[in-house]
N, C-alpha and C positions, 0 to 999 in steps of 0.2 A: 506877606505871611503865608499865603497859599503856596508860593514858590519854595519857601523854607520847609513847609510840610512835605512837599513833593520830594525835595532833596533827602529829607530824613527817610521817607519811605523807600526811595531808591537805594539809599545806603543800606537799609535793613535788608532789602532783597538781595543786594550783592553780597553782603556779609554772610547771609544765610547760605547762598550758593557755595561760597568758599568753605564754610564750615561743613557742608555736606561732603565736599571733596576731601577735606582733611580727615573727617570722621570715617569716610569710606576707606581711605588709605590705612587708617588705624585698624579698622575692624576686619579688613579683607584677609589679614594674616590668619585669623582663627578658622573660618571655613575652608580656606585654601592652603592651610598649613602643609598637608601632604604634597601638594603640587609644588610649593616653594622649596620644600625640603628635597624633593626629587631633582628640581632644577639646580639646586645648589650642590647636590651630591652628598648630602648629609642625612642622618636619621632625624625624624621629627622631634624627638626629645632634645636634640642638640640645640634646636631653635628656642628652647625654653630660656636659654641664656639672654636672648634678645628681649624677651618679655620682662625679665627681672631688671634689666638695664633701663628699659622704657619706663617702668613704674618708678624707678629711682629718679630718673630725670624729671618726672612730674613734681617731685619735691623741690627741685631747684628753681621752679617757676618764679617765685617772688624775687630771686636775685637778678633775673634777667628782665622780667616784665616791669620792674620798677622804673625802667627807662621811660615808660609811658607817663610816669609821674615827674621824673627829674628832667626830662627833655620835652617831649610832647607826645600826644596820642598817635599822631601819624607815624612817628618813628617806631613806636611799639607795634603798630599794625603792620608796617612794611617789614620790620624785623621778623615778626611771626610768620608772615607768608613767605619771606625770604628763606627762613630755615626749613619750612615745609618744601619749598621748591628745591633747595639744595639737597635735602635728604632724599627726595624722589629722584633727582638727577644723578646722585652718586650711585644708586642701585641700578638705574637705567644705563649708565655708561660703564660701570664696572661691577657686574653681577657676580660677586663672590660672597662666601659666607660672612667674612668680617665686614665687608662694605654693606651687606644686608643689615647686620646689627647696627652699624654706624648710621646708615641712612634712615632706617625706621626709627631709630632713637632721636635723630634730628627732627623728624616729622612730629614726634610727640612733644619735643621741646618747643617747636614752632607753635604747636596747638596751645600749650600752656602760656605762651606769650600772647598769641593772637586773641584768645578768649577775653582775658582781663583788659587788654588794650581796647578791643572793640566795645566791651560793656562799659568801660570808663568813658570812651568817646560818646557813646549814646547817652550815658548817665549824666554827662555835662549838658546835654541838650533836651532831655526828656524829663519832666517832673516825676518825682518819686511816686506820686499817686497814679501815674499812668505807666510806670516802667515795667510792671509785672507782665502786661501783655506783650511788650516788645521782647523781653527776655525769653518768654515762653515761645514766641515765634522763632527766635534764634535757636533755642534748644530743640526745636523740631528736627534740626539737622541730624541728631543722633539716630532717631528712628528712620528718617528719610534716607540716610546713608545706607541703611540696611535694605530698605524697600526699593530704592532707586539705584544707589551706588553699587551694591553687590552684584545685581544682575549685569550691570555694565562691565564690571571687572570680570565676571564669568565669561561674557561674550568675547572680551579682548583676549583672555587666556586661551579659550577654545578655538578662536579664529586665527590667532597669531602666535603668541609666545607668552610664557609666564612673566617675562620682563615688560610686556606691552602696557600693563596698567601703570607701571612706574613712569614710562614715557608719556602716557596720557596725563598723569597727574603733574609731571614736570611742565608740560605745556599749559595746563590750567594755571599753575602757580605763576609762570612767566607772564601770562596774559593779565592776570589780576594784579600782579605787582605793578605793571605799567598803568593799569586802570586806576588803582588807588593812588599811585604817585601823582596822577593828574587830578583826580576828583576830590581827595581828601585835603582839606585846607590845613596849612601849617600854622599852629598857634603855639609858638615857643613859650615854654614856661620859664619865667625868670629864675635864675639860680640864686638861692639864699642859703644861709647856714643851716636852715631847718629842712630845706627840700633837698636832701641828699640820700643816696642809697641806704647807708647805715642809720641815718636819722629816721627815715621812713620805716625801716624794719624795726628799729628800736622803739619807735612810738607804737607800732603795732603790738610788740611784745609787752610794753608797759601799760597798754589800754585794756582793762579787764573786759569790757563788752566785746572787743575784737577777739580776745583769747577765748572767751565763752563761745562766740560764734564759731571759731575754728574747731573747738572741741565738739560742738553740736554736729558740724559737718563730718568730722572724723568718726564719731559714734554712729551716725546714721548710715554712712557708707560701709563701715565695718559690719553693722547689723545686716545690711543687704547682701554683703559679700559672703557672709557665713552661709547664707542659703544659696546665693548665686553659684558659688563654686561647686556645690554638691547636688544641685537639683537634678542634673543629668544622671549621677550615680543613684539618686533616690528613685528616679523613674525606671532606671535599669533594674534596680532591686525589686520594684513593685511589679513591673510588666515584662521583664527580661530585656535583652538587648534588641529593642524595637526601634529601628531606624525611623520608621514612620512617626512613632511617638515623639522621638527626639526632634524630628523636623517640625511636627505640629507645635511642640513646645517653643521652638524658635520663632515660628510665625506668631504665636500668641504673645511672646515677649515683645516682638517688633510692633505689633498692633497696640499693645498695652502702653508702650513708650510713647507712641504717637498720640493715643487717646489721652494720656496724662498731660502731655504738653498742650493739647488743644483745650482740655478742661481748665488747666491753669491759666491759659491766656484769656479765657472767657470770664473766670470768676475771681482770680487772685486779687486784683485791685479793689473789687467791690467787697470781698470778704475781709481782706486784710492779710498781710503777709504772716504775721506772727500767729494769728488765729488759724489760718490755713495749715501751717506747719503742725500746730497742736492737734487739729482735727485729724490729719492724715497720719500723724505718728500713731494715733490711736487705731485708725483703720488698718495701717500696715501691721501693727502688732496683732490685731484680730486676724488678719490674713495669715500671719505666721503661726498662730495657734490653730487655725483651721486646716492648714496644710497637712499635718500628720493624720488628720481624721479622714482625708480624702483617699487614702491608700486603697488600691484595689479597683477603683473606678476611674478610668483614664479621663473621662469627660470632667468629672469633679476636680481631679488633680490639675488639669489644664486650666480650669476656671479659677482655682485657688491661686495658681501661679500668676494668672493674668491680674487678679485682684492685688496680689502682693506687689507686682511690678508697676502697675499704674499708680498705686498709692506712693511708692517710692519716688517715681518720676515727679509727681506733684510736690513732694517734699523737697526734692533736689532744686527744682526751679524756684521754689518759694525762698529757699535759703539763699540762693544766689541774688535774688532780688532784695531781700532784707539786708544782706550784708553790703550791698552796693552803696548804702547810705550811712554806714557806721563811721567811717572816716572819709568824708567826701574829698578832702584835699590830698588824700593819698589812696584814691579809689582803685587805681590799677594794682597798686601793691596789696591792698586788702583783698581784692578779688583773686589775684594770683595766689595769695596765701590760702584762700578758701579752696581753690582748685588743687593746690598742693596738699591741703588737708584731706580732700577726697582721695587723692592718690595714696596718701599714707594710711587712711582708713581702709582702703581696699587691700593694701599690703598686709595690715594686721588681721583683717578678716580671712585673707588667704592662708595665713599662718595658723589661725585657730580652727578654721573649718574642718580640715581632715580629722583632727583629734576629736572634735565634738561629734562628727558624723560616725566616728569609730565607736563612740558611746551609744548614740542613737540619734535618729532624726528629731526626736523630741528635744534632746539636749541642744541640738543646733537651733531649733526654732525658739526655745525658751531663752537662749542666750541673745538672740536677735531682739526679743521682746524686752529683756533687761536693758540692753543698750539703748533702745528707743526710749525707755522710761527715764534713764539718766539724761538722755539728750533733751527730753521734754522739761526736765527740771532746770538744766543749764540755760534753756531758752529764755527763762525769766530774767537772766542777767544781761541779755543783749539789749543795748539802748541805742537809739539813733542820734547822731550828732545834730541833725537838723529837726529833731522831734519837738515835742511840746516842752514848755518851761519845766526845768527840773530833770529832764532826761538826757541832758548833754553829757557826753562821755567825759570821764575823769581819768587821768593817768594814775597808775599804781604808784606806790611810794618808793619803789626801788629803781635804781638806774640800771641800764643794760650796758 
């Protein structure tokens, strides 16, 4: 038993390291966008095409990640890290504008396959009552990628070349592909008429608690993104084009993300997943309402942003944990759909945010609150398949 516990802890540590690398690859294009544009010989706005394609590929996650349900978890994990490695390698070997778009898009696709495959693998081995802490540890990768990964990327670019980070990530990907091929056990899932790609996706569409959970994820990320996209513009409007203020805001966001993940890991399982989401939907809405009132005082504005981001991170990890038990025998497909829902929610928030900010920052923040309220209502419809008697999921009456 002790050996099994050690193996799980080892796997969690290795998965976290890989996710830090993938997230650092994903996030590095934002602070170093001018560097990459210069290296590619294009104007920075031209790289916006890459971001739109990357977001779209996030929606395709369930179609690829379902292999972890129809074949086995190991295949999904290796496919995810393989796509990440291939994407990094393409840019490292052929650094052109179109290979940059193609490679960075493959990295995102690898990420949306790797996350649900890993969570499904661990979900098979860790009881739901203890799963919140584990997922929170894994989700620390997002903040740590900014705190640890981005300085490494900066060092590689300044010391060598703008392509150097892609070479570095290719090496990491190859190393861990070999490690996981050796360490992760193969547990082939028997093929049945029910356990097929379209059957799993169809079952998800016909299961109302699953759909309700997807909508909750979409609404919450849309709410966050309406503020996330324009907070830099809001700071500029309040305090002028203050690079120090924007840098301070970035630091606050990174620390808030890490703080939210640590808090969730400590308290999510004890408080309960659904209750935690409700509590922090309220706290996030309060943060959104307070933000417009902090204008003119930078310290208060940064504190408001920190409160807004830490509450959102807690909600996000809690949703991932809750949804991991909605359809346990199609867990990877369910979690991939949730990640896809997050991507779609961000896309919708990106579309709405400029128009709302054009009206006023109050309009932006009030919209975020309204979306949170709708999400809180839909959360009552999410039921766990392995929950108490009477909570088992039921399929909707229509066929897909």
